[in-house]
Every structure is written in structure tokens, then in C-alpha cells.
N, C-alpha and C positions, 0 to 999 in steps of 0.2 A: 591544736599541735600546732607546732612549730613548723618554721618552713620549710629547713631541712633533715630533720628527723621523721621517720615514720611512723615513729611509737606510740601505740593507740594511745590517748589518756582520757578515762573516763573521768567527767562528774561526777566530786563527792558526795555520798548523801550529803541535808543541811540538820541528819534528828540531835545532834550533838548541838546544834542553838533550840530548840522546842522546849516545851515547859513543860513540868511532869504530869498536870494536869491535860496537855492533848495529850498527852503520851496513851494515858489509861483513858480517853475520854468514849473508848467502846465497851469502857467496864462499866458505863453506866446504871444505876440501882433501876428495877422494872418502874417505881412511882417517878423514876427523871424522866422514863423513853416514853410518859404517853405525852408530855410536853416538848419535846420534840418535834418540829414539823415535819410532813409524812415529804421525802422525798418524792424527786419528778421519777424517778424509777419504780417507788411504788406505784407512784397513779397510772403511769404506762399496764401494768402485773394486772390492778386491775378492769383498766380496760381490752385489756388484750380475754382476760376471765368473761369478760364479759364475751366479746364476740366471741370465742370459741364456747358460751354457750349456746349462743344465738346459732350459730351455724350446728349444732347438733338439735334442735329443734328442726332449724327447716330440714336437716337430713330425717327426723324421724317423720315426719310429715311425709315425705316423702316418695318415704320406708311404706307408710301404711296406706297411702295411697294410692300407688304401687299393689301389696294387696290387696284391697277391695277391689280395684280396676280386677287383677286374674282373677279371685272370685265371684266374681263379676263374671266374667266372660263365658266363668267354663260352667257356668252356675246351672240349674233349668230356665232360672226366672230372665236368661238376659236373650233378645232378640238370633235369632239365626243367621250367620257369618255367608256372606255375598261373597262366595270363589265367582270369578268371570273367566271362561276360559277361551284366551285367544292365539289362534293360528300365526303363525311370523309367516308362512305363507303357506299360497291355495293349498300345498299341497296335503297340509295336516286334514285328519280327518278328524274333527273337534264331535264331530258325531259319540267314536266310539270312546275319545278318553271320558266321554258326557256319563253316557252310557255305565264304563266300568264305573267309575268314583261316587253312581248313586247304587248302584247293586252288593259294591262293598258296604255303603255303610246304610243299606235298607234288603238283606239281603232275599226278605219278604215280594220286593220288589212293587217302586210304590210311582205311581203315573205323576205325576204331582214331578217340578223340579226341587220345595223343598220339603226335606227329609228331617228323622229323628233318628240317631244312630244311639243305643241306649249301653252300645258296647263301647266306643269307642266315648260319649258322654259328650256328643257336640249335636248340635242343631246346625246344615248347613242349607245354603241358597245355590243352587249351580246354575248358571249363563252361558249360553254358547256366545259367545259373538261373532252373529254376518261376516264373514268376513269379505271385503268390500263397498259394504252398508259405513262407510264414515258415522255420520249421522249417532244411528244406533253404536256403535261402538263407544263412541265421547262420551252420551245415558250411561252407559253400562261400566265404561271408569270413574263417573262421577259418584255412583250410590258402592262400589266394590271395593274388601275387608282385603283382600286377594288376589290380583291377579297374575292367572299361572298360566304363565307365554308355553305355546307348547310348539315345539322344534322336532321337525322330523329330518333322520341323522341321512336318511337314502335320497335326501333330492337337496339339489345348490341350484340354491338362481344365479345364472349369469346378468352383468351387470348390474349388481351392487352393493351395496359398503358391503358388505358380510356374503357369505355362500347359506346362510343356513338363512333369507330375510328374503322375503324379495319385497317391492319398491312399496304399496300399497304397507303393510309389515315397518317395514322403515317411518311411513309419514305417521301411522298411530304411534310409534313410539315416540315419537319428538314429540305430538299432542298430548301424549299422556305426561311424559317432560312436564311440557309445561301447565299443566293443570294440578300437578302434585301426584308422583306415582304413590300407590301404597306400600302396603309388604307385597314385596313381587318372591312367586320362582319360576325356576324354569322344568320344563317336563319335555324331556325327549323320547322323543316314541322312536320304533324302525328301527331298532338300533339290532346287529347280524346276529343269531344265532348262534352261531360258532365260539365258544369261546377264548378263543387267542383274538380274535381281529374287534370283540365287543371290547376291550378296554383300551383300547388304540384310538377307534373311532370313536368311543366317547370321551376320552381325551380329544382328541382334534376336535370336536363339534363347542367344548364347554370353549378350550381357547379360544376358538374364534368368534364365541356369544358373551365372552368377558367382558369385552371393553364398550356392551349395550347394551348393558345393568348397572345397574347400583352395584357397590362393593360386597355387600351385606349379602347379595341376592346367591339363594341356593341354586344349581345343581339336581335335580334326580330325574335319574333311569321309570321311566313309566311304562312300559310291556308287560309288565308281569304282575299280576295279582300278587305278589307276596312287596312287588318295589310300590304298589299304589300303598299299598297296609302300610308301608313303612314311612314313605312320606305324610300320610294323612295323620298316624299318631304323630308325629313328629310338629304336625300341623294344629292337633289338637294344644299340642303344648305350647305354643309357639306367643309371644306377645304382638300383638297388628297395634303401627303405625298406620294411623292416617293424613292428610295431609293439615293440614292449619285453618284454612279457609272452613273448612267440611263440620271444625270443633265448635263452631261463634253457633250456627243456625239449626233450631230444629225439620228431620224430615222424613218423611215417609215414601218408600220405594212401594207403588202398589202392587197387590198380585193381585186383585180384581177390582175392574172398574165397568159401576154401572150407573143408571141414569132414573132418576123419577120426573117426570115428562108433567112439566108449570102448563104457563100461559104467557100471552102476547110473546113469541118467540124466545124464554127461555124456560128452565129448567134442573134438577138438580143433580151434582153431578156427585157421586158415591166413589171414595176409592179409598180401600181395605190396605192394613196391610200394617209391617210391624214401626211403632214411631222409633230412631230410630237421635242420636246425638244429644238431643237438649227435652228438657220436659215443651210440649204446645199449650199455647191455654187454648181456649175456646174463644176469646175475645181478641186473639192474634187476628192478621188479613196468613194467608198462605200466596204462596207462586203456584202457578202448577203448568212445570213444563210448557214450553214452548207455544199456552194459550191467555198470561195474564194473569192478576193479583185479585183475589177475591175472597169475602166474609165465608163465615163460618155459622151455619141455621146449626149443627147439633156435630158431636163426636159421642161419638157410642163404646166405650171400653167394649169388647168382644171376650168371647171366652179359646185360652189357645187353642188353634186348634191344632198344631202339632207339639204336644207338648212331650218333654224328655220319658216323662215316665211310658215303663214299656203300658203299665194297666190302662193306662188313662188313655195311648194311642188304642190302644185294643178296642177298648168303647166308643173312642170316634170312630177309627175306620170298622166297626158294626153296626153302625148309624145304615141308614137310607140317602140320605144327601148332605155330605158336607161342611157343603157350605151354608147351613142354613145353621146355623152355631147363634149360639147364647145368650143375649147379653144383659151381661154384666152391672154399668154402672150409662147412667146418658146424661151429659152436658148441654145446657141452654146457655150461653152468651146473655152477661146482661148488658140490658141496653146504655146505660149509662157507662159502662166502662168497655163497649166495644170499640174497638180502632175504628174510623172514619175509613172509610175508600174513599180517598182522598187523590185526584190525581193530577190534575191542574189545575193551578188559582186561577182565582174570577177575578178579575182589577175592577175595583172600583170609581169607574168615571169623575166622581166626586172628590177622590181621596186628594186628591189634589189643588184644589176649590181654596177657597180663602169663608172667612165667616161672608154672611149675606150685609152688603153692605146698604145704610143706613137713609133716609129720607133725604137729612140734610147732605149726606157726601156724595147721592146722585146727583142733585140742584147746583155744589159746586165742581164736581164735572161734567158736568153741561155748559155752564159758565166757562171752564176752562177752555171747552175744549174749543166753542163757536172765538173763543178770544186768540187762539192760536192759529199759526197759518202753515202752512207747509212745506214744510223746512227737509233740505235734500244735504246726503251727506256726503262727504270723499273720504272710503275705505278699502282699506288694501286690496286690488286683486285675488281675487280669489278665494273672498272672505263670505260666509253663504248668511242667508237672514238666520242661524241659529249665532252662531258666532258674532254676529253686529248686535243682538242685543244686550253685548255682555259688553262691548266698548259706549265707558262715560267721555261724552264733549268736554275738551278741556273752557269753552264760553260759548254763549247763548243764539252769541251773533251770528245771521243767519249764512251761508258761506256763496259761492259767489261759484255760478257755473261754469268753470269756463270749459273751450272747446278742445283748447290742448293740454286736458290730463289725460297724462298714459297711463297713468298708475293704477288712480282710481277706478271704486266701480260704484255708482251712487244708488245710492237706496229712497226708495221713497218712506219713508215711518207712516208715517198719515194711511196709506191706501196698503199698505202691505205688499206689494206687488215684488217681484224679482226683476226689473228691466237690466238692461244688457247698461254697454256704452253709452253715454249722449249720437254720437255723431257717425265716429266710425264703430260702431256694434253694428252686426247686420240688426234685420224687424223685430219685429215682435211675435214671427213665428217661431224663431232659433230660438229664440227664450218659455217660448208655450213650450217648445222639445226638450228644454235645458229640464224642465217642471219633469215632463215626465218620466226624463230616464233618472231620476229622483229613487221612485218607487220601482225602480226594476236595474235589474243587476243583471246587463244585458250579456256582457261576460262569460260572466260562471255560468248564470241558470241557461243560454242557449246552446251553450256546447256541453252542459251537464246532463243537461233532461234530452235521453234518446229516445229515437222512435217507437212507438210498440212493435212487435213482434210483427202483428199481423199486416203491418201496411209495409215492409219492407220485403223483399225478392230478397234472393240470395247472393243476386250478385254487388243487388244495394249494399246489404248487412257483412259481406268483405268488403266491402269499399268503407263503411263505418272502423270494420278491426285494424284498416291499413290505418284512415285516417289515426284514427285513437294512436297506434301504436308510433307514428310520423311522430304526432305531439309529444307523443313521450322522449323518445330520441332526444326530439328540436329542446323540451325543458334539461336535459341531461346535461346537452353541449351550448344553447344560452341558454339558461335559465333569469325569468323576471322578463327578456326585452320583450316587447310592443312595439307592431308597427302600427303608425298615427292614420286612422283612414282618410281616405281621399274624399269620402260623399257627407261626413261628419265633421265639422268641427272639433275642433279639440277637444274648449273650453266644454263642448257639451258630450264629450263621449268620454272625456274622464271627470264631469261636473264630481263624484264624489271623495273624489282622490286629491292629497295635501302632500305638500312637500315636511322635511324636518332636517332640522337640522345636522343633530346628532339621533341616529337611532336610538341609540341608549341612556339619551341624557335627555333627551325634550320631553314635555312632555306631554300627557294626554290622559285624556279625564273619560275614568272606564264608564261613566253613565249619561256621556257625550251620545245623542241620538239614537239609539239601543234601539232595534227592533220589537216588531211586533205578537215577537215569539216570546220577549222576554217579560212580559204583563203574564204571561202563563205560569212561570217557574217561579220554583223555590231559590231561600238562599241563607245560609248561616252565616251570625255572627261574629263566630266559630266554632267552627266546624271540628276542631280535634277537640272542645269543649264538651261538643254536645255527644261527638260518637264514646267520645269517655266515658257521660252519663249515661246515653243509652245503653250501651252497654252494662255499664253495672246495676242498670233495676233492669235489663232484663238479666241478671246472675241474684237481683237478689230476690225475684219472683223466682226463681225454681229452688236458691234453696229454703223457704219462706214455706214449700209446700202449701199451698193454696190450692181451691176447692174447686177454681176453674182451670188448674189444667191436671193434663196425664202425664205423668211421668215417665220412661223413657223406657224403653225397651215395651212397650202394651201392644196390646193386640186392640187393632183401633179400626175403626167407618170414618170419615170423615164427611159431614154431607156440605158441601157448597152448593153455596144459592145465588142462584140468580147467574148461571153460567149459559150465553147461544149454544141453543141446538145444535148451530151447525159443530160447534169447538167440541160439543157433547159426540156428540158422531165421529171426529172425525178420531176425537182422544181416543172410543171404543175400537178402530180400526186400528189405530197405532198400538195398541198395546200388545198384540199378538207379533208386532216388529221390533218392540224397545219399550226398553223401562219407565210408565212415568210416574215422574217425580213430582210430589208435594213439598217444600220448604215452609218453614217457618219466618212473617218480615219482622226484619225490626221497625220498630219506634221511625217514620217519616220516611220509610225505603219501597211507599209504592209514589210520594209525590216526584213531580217532573224536577230534573232541575240540568245542569250543564258538568257535565261526566271528562273528566283528561283520563285515557289512558298512557299507558307505556307501551307503544307499541311497534312490529318488527316485521316484516314483511316474509311471512315464508320461502322458504328454498325451492318447496318445490311447485311455488304460485310463478310463471311466467309469466301471465298474460301483465298488462301494466292496471294498474288498481290510481283511479283518479279521483281525487277526492269531489265529495256531496253524491260519491255512489254508495247505493244502495247494499248492506253485507247486515248476517245475521252475527247477535254480537253472542256467546256465551261468558256467560262472567257468573263464575262456580255454578251453581241450579238454574239461574237466573238467563232465560234469551229474551233477546227484544231486536227488532229491528233497524238502524241508525243508516245517518247518513253521514260519516262527519269530516269532518275537515286534519286535515296534517301541518303540523307548526314545527321549528325545530325549537327545544329543549334550552334556551341558554340561562343559564344561571344567573348572566352579570347583570341583568334588565328585565324591567315591568314587562320592555317589549318580546311578542315573538314572531317570526316569521314565515309568513303562514306558505307551503310546500304545496303545487297542484297536484301533482304524482307521491305516490307512499315507494318511497325509492327502496331496493335491495341493499344490506349489509349493513346499515344505520340504524338505531333506532329512532322514531317521533313520536311527536304526542298527535293523540287523537280525541278528538272534542265532539261530543257530542247531546244532544236531546236526551235523555232518556232517564227511569227510572234511580231516587238517590239507593245506593248499596255505601254498604262502610268496606273498608278497607281493612287487611288487604283479600284481596279475589286476585284469581289469576282469567286471563280473557285467549279464549278461541274466536277470531273471524271466519265466519267462510261468506263464502261467495259463492250465489247460484248460478246455475248454468242459463241461458236463455232455455224461455219455455219450462218440461216439469225437468230439469237434467238438475244428474244428481252434486250434491255439493260438492266444493272443493276448500283446501285451507289456505284464505288467503295471507292470513297475518297470527301473531301469537302476542302476548305479554300481559301490562297487569295493571289494577285500577293505582294511578298514581292520585287525585286529588280531586274537591269537587268544587269546582271557584268561577260564578259568573262573570266577578272579573276580570278574567284575564284574558289579557288582550293579545289578538294576534291578528299582523299588518299584513297585506296583502299587496305585496312591492311588484310596480310595473316598471320598466326602464327605457325610457326613448331616445332615440336613439340619430345624429345625427352626423355629418361631414367637413370637416374645414372645406371650403372653395379656394380659401384665402389666406394668408397670416402673415400675415405683418410685424414683429413682434412680437408686443403681449396681449395684441386684436388677433383677433383671426372671424372672418364668414363662415357661416359655420349656415347648412341648406337640406332640407329634408326633414327636417326633426318634425317640422311643422308646416303646414300647406297656406298660410293666410296672416296676416301683419295682427291682427285683434285675436289669434292666438298668442301667438309672442306676447303683446302685450299682458295677456292673462295670466300668463307664464311665466313673468319677469320677474320677483319677487324669490322664484323656487333656486333655487342653488345648482352649477352644474360640475361633470366632475368630467374625463379623460379616465381613459382604460390605461393609461399609462400615469397616471395617477398625477396630472394635476386640475388643479380648482379653479372652477371661476363665475361670472355671474354674466345675466344677460344684462347688455347694454341698452337698446334700442332692434328694432325691425329693422330690416333694408329690403325697401321694394316692394311688391304687391303677392309675390309668391311663400313665400314663409319664409326668407333667409335672415337674417341676426348677427346681426354685431356681438361678441363675448367677447370679454378679457379677462385674462387667463396671471396664475404668478407665476409663471413659467412660459419662453417658448413650444409653442406648440408645433409636432412632428405634422406630416402632411397625410401620412397614414393613420395616422389618432385618427380615434373614437367619439364622439361626446357628447355625454349621456347625460342625463334628467331619471333623479330618483324620486318615483311618486306612492303614496299609503294610503289605506284604507283596511279598515276596519271587518272583519271577516266573520260571520257567525258562521254553524253547523245548522240542514237543513232539516229541519221536521219531518220526520219520517210519516209518510203517507197514512200507513196503518204498525201500528206500535211493535207486534207479535209475531210469532211464523207465520202458526197454525191461524190466526184469525186474515 
């Protein structure tokens, strides 16, 4: 286009220059077309066709699986659906709702909570959640196929988030969300009988409750028999959804608990009920909720006591004793294939030993020992005996024992003692005290272990609670700051601590100086690969249909062997209050390891939760007692800072000694009150990982205050109280709250004053700090399960 004209000029076609053959290329004969290579467009068409075909195959498989699930869920072979009725407030009469539903399903009247209705072609088990009993409500929510929340339209709650939900109902709702809600409905009771006001009240109730429940939750009026009939008909056709974690393991909700007496304080526990979820092998281990992990001695497959066929049901009802059911088949474990009940690792004290030396090696060692003279070494101050073994000398010459060496710590290699500084240190009594402090963590143990309730008066108990709350407030305002003791030298009090140049990049060996509990636990080389192998093995076992397995939806009786008599008696008493659940364990899930949970303090918990305080963890179907430590979840570092308290409003990592469980699994942590008080929800979360090598460092900050400041130098006091402590901690870097960094040059005087050099002028009101770290570990629980 020219610069002066605005007329559009199109580029002419070049066909006038093309040859005759190129213009007739598309008219190539069929024989010659096969010689022409396929274009990229045709290749793309082939890939797209394969992709379309694969997606179609996946859709067909999902459709077939859904149809199969729908057929089995509605057939007589499926186990009864578990319906849990939960009252959102104390004014709701759950008993009347249960009676109305049972009378609708079984007009003849059945005393049992499990009924079969030929009219609806449905079998159901109706459970009533006791209002105020948190533990029973949690156990019922774990096994529920449908949670029917019952609201009273004529009762309003004051001071709550909703007009129709009281404080306990709101607490349970949040717990159920953390566990994972199954299918839910809301039944509205106590609507007015006047037809004009009824729709208006119903609409108000629904609008108030909608935000508290999932989007697909349905609301049904449930006052009359016709309304309940409509609800039951829709419930029969509904496809129920369950939480993902429940579909990984077989479980049984016991309808009957019996005991067969044994010897030596042990018995056989009998749990009778429908097997749900997956197939269960007689060689598997099972966990009885709250009681522990056990082996099976036998599985009896029984005749279904509540068949859907009316004729069979009549025959069963005519029998004198319904509990005397007929045994169809009996499975006995194979001793060679049965999973062993391994809880703790038994360490071999000789596992790290070398081969037995020969006589020539022994004679040579004796000659070398006679020729060798005691040799002393100068090492950096604060070096432990373990760290000194890794320091290689540059020369074999004997070092001089100079008294003016301020930074060195003298170690006697031959005797293996742990003396202090030669002339300027305290006598050997302090060194012995230092060794005693190595075996105990006075700071954490003494503060954590509380006195027993029987040893405390009411005034002392109130003082303990006030002290704990004050510590929590101080930890919020001044985290990690501790005072240097006046009666114990700091080099002895903080003998386990060390300084780090950089928290993020400085190395820390995860195998260094491990506690004795680490000899009892198990660890995986590759946890993700192990989990994948275990889950695929369990799926293969179910698909093979082996003879030692019981298929899901069967009515069975589990014989659980070697259960302590006291635990069995408690389970028989608890059966009247809550469902007793037994779930099958996957491989390795009875062994102890270090588990890490992503955890958050519950909004209803106002009391401080201190590290290593005893809590009851509900992880899926399992319950166990744990004493966790809390730490930050730093993603860009291999080290994590320990927190003394579980603070509200943010997620932390809780690390515990506990049986291995494969994620994903939800967590509900309960805190029991002093004595026999009811439990309260302390925290909620989920299982994150299993890793004994996760490094959690406890940090303390020693503080001092400038006395005299001269340019880059400053005299600091009150951080230490004797010059030996200053020399001991001299290699550790110091910093100030205003951002200056420096180092200790030398002690001044005899009262612990020290001269420091900083990278800038120090302000008089500034505070000098020193950070020290040591690795922290969870506390081994005194008893592993809450019932025991």
C-alpha cells in the first residue's frame, strides 16, 4: 500500500506460475495415493480416535459399576442401611421420630433397631444419637450411611449460630464435617397444624439451616405418617455416598457382644453383625474401637436373621430364640499366613557389633594400648562426647595443656570422662551433674507431668490451672524466651542445646543421639511405595475371592482371641451406649511409628493445650492415646520449630508415637476432663505422613541487656551469671531485637558480664538474644488405648 493512497491492494495469487502437474496433484490415482506419506493431520485423527475410544470405555465401566452398586444396594443381599437420628437441639424428641420410622418400616412392631420392610424393599438399622454424649455421637457418625438431622420448628436457641441449633449440636456438626459427612437429610418436626402458617414456618426454618449443611442436603417435614412415607420412598431410591476413608477397609458394627471365658485373665470376644465395606480375611488383624488390635481365632458366617423375604422373616420370628442363628460356614486362620500381632520392635543389642576379632588382632590391640600415652585434645567449646568422635586430628603430636585456652573443652580420650575446663571450670561435681542432666529433660518433663488428682486440693488445682494459663499467655507474648537459672550453671542446664548458624540451611543429622523409644518403632525406606503395594495387595485379595475371605454384606460372628477380661467387660457395658466397631487392618498397621498430623485447635476449646499433654486420637475407626508435640509446618526447610502450646487460629503439625495408619484419614482429638468428666473436642485435622526422621527442634532464647555501649562494642549483662558460662557459649552467634548481629568476645568480671562486638551501633534500649536448639521427640504413652 502506498504512502499517499488509501486504496487496498490485495496480493495476487501465484497459480499462474504453477506447473500443470502441481495443479492436478489432488487427482492422483488410488494406487499412487498409498505411496504418499500420511500427513500430520491424519496422525492426529488416529490419536484422537484412540482417545475417544478410551474415554468411552471408561464411561461404560463407570456406568456398569454404578448400576451394579444400585442393584446390590437395593437387593436383599446388601446389609441394612444405617440411619442415625441426630437432634440439633435438646428440645427435639428423637425417640418419637425413631418409633414413627420403625412403625412405618415394620407395621407388626419389632423391638429390634434393625428391620426389614417388604413394602419399601429396604432393610434399615435406626440409631438414636444421645444428645450431650459426644463420644457416642462420634462413633455413630463413623458407621452411618445416612445422618438424619432432626430440627424442631417450635424451639429456638439463643446465643447460637442458628436459631434451631444449640451449642452441642453446633459442636457435633463441626466434628462430623471433619470426619467427612455421609449422605445427609434434615427432618423438620413440630410444624404448626394451621395450613396458612405451616409453609411460612417451614420456609423460615429451611432458610436458617441451609448454610449449615451441604448443598445437596434435602429438607423434609416429618410430622405425619404421609410425610415420613414420602421421605422413606425417596430414601430407598437415593444413592448414598460415604467418606473416602471408610471405603478402604472392612468394618463391622456389632449388633451383639458376647464373651467366652478363657484363662490367664484373657477371653475370646464375640462380635456379631453385618460386614461392610470390603471383604475380610480370617488371617487379618482387627482393631476393636477403643480396645486395641487383636488376632482372629475364627469367623462364623451366619444365616441372615432379618431377611427381606416376608416368608423367611415370618419363619425367623416364629422361632423361640432369634439369637440362636444358624452357622452356614466356619473359617479358621492358617498359622503360616496369619498376620502376626507385632506392636513394638525388639532391638538386637548386637546388631551394630562387628565380627568377633581374631587372637592376632587382640594381641596387636594390647600392644598398641601399652605403647599409647594418654593424650588430650583441644575441641570447640560445647562439643559433646558423641561429636568429638567425628573430629579427626591433623597431627599425632601431643597438644599442650595451656591454662589460658578459653575456647577449648578438654576431653580425655583414654578414660572417656567428660571433664570441664581445666583450671577455670567448676569442680567435678558440676560435671557429674551435667551428666545427670543428659538423661532427663528437666524443662519439659517437670513442667508437663502434672500431679495426680488425689494429691491436689481444690486450691492447689486452681493454682495449677492459673499457672498453665499464665504460661500460655507468656508463650503468646514472649515465645521461646527463658530465664537463665541462678542456682545452676547455664552450661549444665542447657547442656543438650546447640547453636545454629542458619535454621534453614545448617545441617542436622536425623540419626544423631536418638532416644531409647526409637529402638521400638518401625520406619519405611519409601512410605509412598509401601502404601501403594499394601493397597494393591488388599485389592487383589478381594478380587481373587479367596477361601479365607468373607465377602462384604455377610452376617458374621468374629471370634477375637486373647482379649483381657477387664476390656471385654467394659465393651459389654458400652454396647448399650454406643456401637462397638471392629475394622480390618491392612498390613503393617499394628506396628508403632512416628505419625504426623495436620491439626487445628477446635473453636469450642478455650483451655490451653500444652505439648505432651495426653489426648485421645480418633483416626478413622481407630482410637488410641497419644502425647503429641506440636511444630510449625515449614515447607522450605528440613527442620521444624517446636511449639510449646497448640495455638488457636492456625494449623500445626502434631507428632505422636502411634500405630501405623495409611492416609488419608481424618483426626478428632478429644481431651478428657479431670476425673471421670465427659470428653471435649480439643482439635481436628488429618493424617499427613509417617516419618521418624522429621527433625523438630525446640528453641530457647537467652536474653541480656546492654550496660555500656561504645561504637560497635557493648558490655552485656544478665544473660549469664558466671564467666565460665560465657566461655562455654562463646562460639554461638548473638543478635538483637532491633536487627543487629554479633559475637561474644570475652567475659568481663566475675558475675557473667560479657563484651560483644556487633555489625552496627547498638542502642541502649535494645535486647541482646542468643538462640539455642535441641531436638524434641514425642512422649511415649503410658497406656495405648482409652478403654485399657
